[in-house]
C-alpha atoms as one frame of an Amber mdcrd trajectory, in Angstrom:
protein
   1.804  13.852  11.554   1.927  15.546  14.960   2.710  12.422  16.985   5.536
   9.886  16.894   4.207   6.302  17.127   6.244   4.227  19.603   5.975   0.852
  21.301   6.875   1.378  24.952   8.117  -1.596  27.020   6.547  -1.472  30.486
   6.861  -5.102  31.666   7.773  -5.010  35.356   7.736  -1.192  35.370   5.534
   1.048  37.562   2.755   2.927  35.748   0.468   5.404  37.523  -3.273   4.939
  36.942  -5.581   7.388  38.716  -9.364   7.373  38.957 -12.344   5.137  39.554
 -15.008   3.688  37.307 -15.044   1.916  33.971 -12.531   4.187  32.213  -9.922
   3.836  34.957 -10.469   0.090  35.167  -9.922  -0.211  31.405  -6.574   1.605
  31.747  -5.545  -0.711  34.586  -6.313  -3.767  32.473  -4.359  -2.245  29.579
  -1.281  -1.703  31.757  -1.496  -5.126  33.384  -1.919  -6.852  30.014   1.405
  -5.348  28.948   3.063  -6.532  32.156   3.169  -3.162  33.903   2.742  -2.643
  37.647  -0.237  -0.389  38.417   0.370   2.347  41.003  -2.676   4.254  42.230
  -0.871   7.019  44.169   0.954   9.901  42.523   3.823  10.345  44.986   4.442
   6.623  45.310   4.541   6.275  41.538   6.992   9.172  41.220   9.203   7.753
  43.973   9.269   4.338  42.294  10.344   5.796  38.962   7.126   5.676  36.924
   7.467   7.223  33.460   3.851   6.992  32.292   0.584   8.034  33.912  -3.085
   7.538  33.039  -5.705   9.844  34.553  -9.380   8.902  34.464 -11.039  11.086
  37.096 -14.638  12.115  36.548 -13.874  15.583  37.905 -12.315  17.922  35.325
 -10.496  20.053  37.891  -8.899  16.975  39.459  -7.791  15.733  36.034  -6.138
  19.031  35.158  -4.470  19.373  38.555  -3.033  15.848  38.527  -1.942  16.182
  34.894   0.044  19.334  35.702   1.642  17.769  38.787   2.673  14.612  36.940
   3.959  16.480  33.909   6.047  18.751  36.125   7.534  15.596  37.662   8.674
  14.527  34.192   6.046  11.895  33.395   4.183  11.466  30.131   0.460  11.775
  30.781  -2.717  10.420  29.199  -6.010  11.981  30.316  -9.163  10.099  29.314
 -11.284  11.969  26.750  -9.131  15.104  27.043  -6.718  15.039  24.069  -5.550
  18.586  24.780  -4.154  17.394  28.136  -2.455  14.291  26.706   1.245  13.817
  26.019   0.363  10.494  24.393  -2.759   8.685  23.263  -3.609   4.983  23.365
  -4.203   3.340  19.973  -6.595   0.541  19.140  -4.340  -2.524  19.029  -4.533
  -5.605  16.827  -2.433  -8.462  18.194  -1.050 -11.450  16.298   1.560 -12.952
  18.612   4.629 -10.690  18.462   3.003  -8.629  15.682   1.189  -5.570  16.985
  -0.715  -3.210  14.696  -1.640   0.025  16.445  -4.279   2.328  14.940  -4.464
   5.833  16.325  -6.232   9.067  15.459  -4.370  11.394  17.819  -7.329  11.334
  20.188  -9.763  12.600  17.534 -11.959   9.483  17.458 -11.401   6.260  19.371
 -14.435   4.826  17.568 -12.844   5.370  14.169  -9.613   3.709  15.317 -11.559
   0.717  16.617 -13.559   0.383  13.398 -10.389   0.397  11.318  -8.755  -2.140
  13.624 -11.740  -4.473  13.211 -11.417  -4.242   9.425  -7.745  -5.161   9.723
  -8.639  -8.064  12.037 -10.595  -9.618   9.176  -7.749  -8.994   6.711  -4.728
 -10.321   8.612  -4.530 -14.118   9.014  -4.304 -15.632  12.518  -1.019 -17.275
  11.462   0.729 -13.899  11.055   2.338 -14.205  14.482   3.598 -17.676  13.598
   5.079 -16.267  10.379   6.890 -13.586  12.380   8.384 -16.252  14.639   9.527
 -18.303  11.636  11.192 -15.263  10.065  12.962 -14.538  13.353  14.312 -18.098
  13.337  15.645 -17.473   9.816  17.661 -14.435  10.886  21.063 -16.127  11.107
  20.600 -18.016   7.843  19.568 -14.780   6.100  22.793 -13.152   7.306  24.756
 -16.020   5.796  22.899 -15.856   2.474  23.081 -12.058   2.307  25.919 -10.518
   4.363  24.956  -7.096   2.996  21.991  -5.751   5.040  20.458  -3.944   2.052
  20.366  -7.106  -0.040  19.077  -9.046   2.949  16.203  -6.625   3.458  15.290
  -6.624  -0.220  15.254 -10.427  -0.392  12.824 -10.510   2.516  10.749  -7.707
   0.987  10.383  -9.746  -2.187   9.311 -12.833  -0.254   6.708 -10.948   1.814
   5.244  -9.026  -1.133   1.862  -9.973  -2.656   2.306 -13.283  -4.454   5.749
 -13.787  -2.886   6.945 -17.011  -1.307   6.005 -15.675   2.150   3.078 -13.415
   1.213   2.059 -12.073   4.614  -1.676 -12.279   3.817  -1.402 -15.948   2.815
  -2.294 -18.182   5.747   0.046 -20.895   4.450   3.166 -18.716   4.507   4.012
 -19.536   8.120   4.415 -23.227   7.302   6.461 -22.488   4.167   8.786 -20.139
   6.058  10.351 -23.027   7.982  12.005 -24.367   4.809  12.165 -21.177   2.773
  15.369 -20.186   1.041  15.592 -17.314  -1.461  16.510 -18.128  -5.037  19.671
 -16.250  -5.851  19.462 -16.544  -9.619  17.346 -13.724 -10.934  16.617 -12.473
  -7.404  16.039  -8.724  -7.540  17.872  -8.382  -4.236  21.158  -9.224  -5.951
  21.554  -6.056  -7.993  21.161  -2.334  -7.631  18.505  -0.765  -9.805  17.058
   2.626 -10.666  13.373   3.064 -11.421  11.762   6.289 -12.615   8.243   7.170
 -11.542   6.532   9.951 -13.452   4.013  11.707 -11.233   0.944  12.932 -13.076
  -0.825  14.164  -9.948   0.229  15.687  -6.600  -2.213  13.344  -4.845  -0.462
  10.266  -3.330  -3.680   8.278  -3.736  -3.184   8.520  -7.507  -0.035   6.377
  -7.316  -0.537   3.000  -8.964  -0.129  -0.102  -6.804   3.216  -0.801  -8.458
   4.430   2.767  -7.926   3.377   2.718  -4.264   5.147  -0.624  -3.744   8.368
   0.602  -5.366   8.338   3.860  -3.426   7.649   2.054  -0.164  10.568  -0.332
  -0.645  13.140   2.094  -2.111  16.528   2.469  -0.430  16.909   5.959  -1.868
  14.527   8.506  -3.401  15.790  11.085  -5.882  13.158  13.779  -6.360  12.491
  17.196  -7.798  11.626  20.053  -5.463   8.060  20.088  -6.816   7.303  16.603
  -5.476   4.826  17.078  -2.595   5.797  15.927   0.882   2.589  13.872   0.974
   4.044  11.642  -1.744   7.514  11.518  -0.160   5.906  10.293   3.061   4.952
   7.099   1.216   8.669   6.213   1.141  10.458   4.534   4.028  11.478   6.979
   6.745  15.083   5.726   6.543  15.300   5.943   2.741  18.075   8.287   1.558
  16.753  11.433  -0.140  18.740  12.751  -3.085  18.415  15.970  -5.112  17.725
  15.906  -8.882  20.688  14.761 -10.921  22.448  13.181  -7.958  24.784  10.274
  -8.672  22.934   7.191  -7.456  25.710   4.762  -8.407  26.994   4.746  -4.832
  23.606   3.641  -3.492  23.201  -0.105  -3.067  19.679  -1.324  -3.630  16.642
   0.264  -5.210  16.699   3.930  -6.197  13.415   5.568  -7.197  13.559   8.786
  -9.213  10.437  10.930  -8.943   9.734  13.384 -11.730   6.745  15.694 -12.057
   4.602  15.822 -15.180   1.318  17.257 -13.918   0.227  17.928 -17.517   0.293
  14.236 -18.514  -2.750  12.007 -18.435  -1.958   9.109 -16.027  -4.248   6.856
 -18.070  -2.643   7.680 -21.399
C-alpha cells in the first residue's frame, strides 16, 4: 500500500479548486458537499490558509505549473487524470449517514473504484447509518458494562459479526440496537483466549472465513518469521505483533498464533 487512507474534515475550511469545465465543476461540488469553501484563486487560497487544492485545467503545462506552485506553498494537490502529479487521490464514496466507505485505486482506475462501490451499494443496507447512530448512543452504557476497552471492543465485535445480535448486513439490526445489551454469561469478550491458525499456503485468499475473521479481530498476533506480510496485513493495524514463543499471558483479549505448514493439505 503506497497511500494512507484518511478522512479529512474540511467543513468551513478554504479549498482551492482551479480550472473550468465538467471536471473542475465536479471537484467544486465534491468540496461543497463536504462543507468546504471553494477558492478559485491560488494566492487568495494560500493567504486564507487552504491545505488542499484540486487542479482541473485542460492545459497540461498550466496543471504542472500550478501543481508545483501549490506544493511549494505546502498544500496537498490533486491533479485530474494525472496521478503522477497527485499528493492524494479522490476515492469513490459510498455514504450511509455517518458511515462512509471509500474505494480507491491510487489513481489507477476511477472506473474500477466506481464499479466496486456500486457492488457495495447493493450489499450494505440503507439502515446502516441508523445502526451507527444507535451504537453511538450506546457508548456510555457499553463503558459501564465493560470498563476494559479490549473487552468492550470484543463484545461489540461479536454483536456486529455475521449472525450476531447487531449483524451489520441485517436491515433489522438498527431497530434492535436501541434495546441491545450483551449477554455476559458465556460472552467471548469476558475472557482472554489463544487460537492457533496453521497456514497451509502463503496466499491470504486461502484463509478460511473463520481464520480471516479471527485474524481480523485479534488483539495480538504471534507469528513465525516465514509468515508473509500479505497475511499479516489481514490483521488489525493496531494489533500487537509478537515473536514465536512469546508469553501471551499478559495480553488481554484474543491472541492468534500463526504457524507455517506449507506441506500440509488445507483440505485434509
